[in-house]
C-alpha positions as CSV (number, residue, x, y, z in Angstrom):
1,M,-10.2,141.5,12.7
2,T,-7.3,140.2,14.8
3,A,-7.1,137.3,17.3
4,S,-7.5,138.7,20.8
5,A,-8.3,137.8,24.4
6,E,-11.9,138.8,23.6
7,S,-12.2,136.0,21.1
8,G,-12.8,132.6,22.6
9,A,-10.3,129.9,21.6
10,R,-10.7,126.1,21.6
11,L,-8.3,123.2,21.1
12,V,-10.4,120.7,19.1
13,R,-9.6,117.0,18.6
14,I,-11.4,115.1,15.8
15,R,-11.3,111.3,15.8
16,G,-12.4,108.7,13.4
17,H,-11.5,108.1,9.7
18,V,-10.2,111.7,9.3
19,Q,-6.8,111.3,7.7
20,G,-6.2,110.6,4.1
21,V,-9.7,112.0,3.2
22,G,-8.8,115.7,2.8
23,Y,-10.1,116.6,6.3
24,R,-7.2,118.9,7.3
25,N,-7.4,120.8,4.0
26,A,-11.2,121.1,4.2
27,L,-11.2,122.3,7.8
28,H,-8.6,124.9,6.8
29,A,-10.8,126.1,4.0
30,R,-13.9,126.2,6.1
31,A,-12.1,128.0,9.0
32,T,-10.8,130.6,6.6
33,E,-14.3,131.2,5.1
34,L,-15.6,131.7,8.6
35,G,-12.8,134.2,9.4
36,L,-11.3,132.1,12.2
37,F,-7.7,132.3,13.5
38,G,-5.5,129.3,14.4
39,W,-4.2,126.2,12.9
40,V,-5.0,122.6,12.0
41,R,-2.7,119.5,11.9
42,N,-2.7,115.8,11.7
43,R,-1.6,113.8,14.7
44,S,0.4,110.6,14.6
45,D,-2.4,108.7,16.4
46,G,-4.7,109.2,13.3
47,S,-6.7,112.2,14.7
48,V,-6.8,115.8,13.5
49,E,-6.2,118.6,16.0
50,A,-7.1,122.3,15.5
51,L,-6.8,125.5,17.5
52,V,-9.6,127.8,16.5
53,A,-10.3,131.3,17.7
54,G,-12.7,134.0,16.6
55,A,-16.3,135.1,16.9
56,P,-18.6,132.8,18.9
57,A,-21.0,132.1,16.0
58,A,-18.0,131.2,13.7
59,M,-16.6,128.9,16.3
60,E,-19.9,127.1,16.8
61,A,-20.2,126.8,13.0
62,I,-16.7,125.2,12.7
63,L,-17.6,122.7,15.5
64,E,-20.8,121.8,13.8
65,W,-18.9,121.3,10.5
66,A,-16.2,119.3,12.3
67,R,-18.8,116.7,13.4
68,R,-19.4,115.9,9.6
69,G,-16.2,116.9,7.9
70,P,-15.6,116.4,4.2
71,P,-17.7,113.7,2.3
72,A,-15.1,110.8,2.7
73,A,-14.6,111.4,6.4
74,R,-16.2,109.3,9.1
75,V,-16.1,111.3,12.3
76,S,-16.6,109.3,15.5
77,L,-15.8,112.0,18.1
78,V,-15.2,115.7,18.3
79,D,-14.1,117.1,21.7
80,W,-12.6,120.4,22.7
81,T,-11.1,122.3,25.6
82,P,-10.7,126.1,26.2
83,A,-7.4,127.4,25.0
84,E,-5.3,130.5,24.6
85,A,-5.9,132.5,21.4
86,P,-3.1,131.9,18.8
87,A,-0.3,134.4,18.5
88,K,-0.5,134.5,14.7
89,T,-3.4,135.9,12.7
90,G,-5.0,133.9,9.8
91,F,-5.5,130.2,9.7
92,H,-2.6,127.8,9.0
93,R,-1.9,124.1,8.3
94,E,0.8,122.8,10.6
95,A,3.0,119.8,10.4
96,T,2.0,116.4,11.8
97,V,2.9,115.8,15.4
């Protein structure tokens, strides 16, 4: 499967105690398991941001997972906006911005 205009895409921001607890790596692993495309990165404000694209059911699953995160995370807010599908296939970790 490849990322395409047919797949929805969302830019997701996760806030709370989500850095230093393995959140980015755990989201990367879960997104890969779900067959999603995109990336995840830490932000300098302490949040985590991800661009996710793929099948609607997989995107709903990652959003549900994002509200919990890994065991040490304490998620206070998950919000998202529609986005353009990523140009690259696969799911990647990106540098902090």
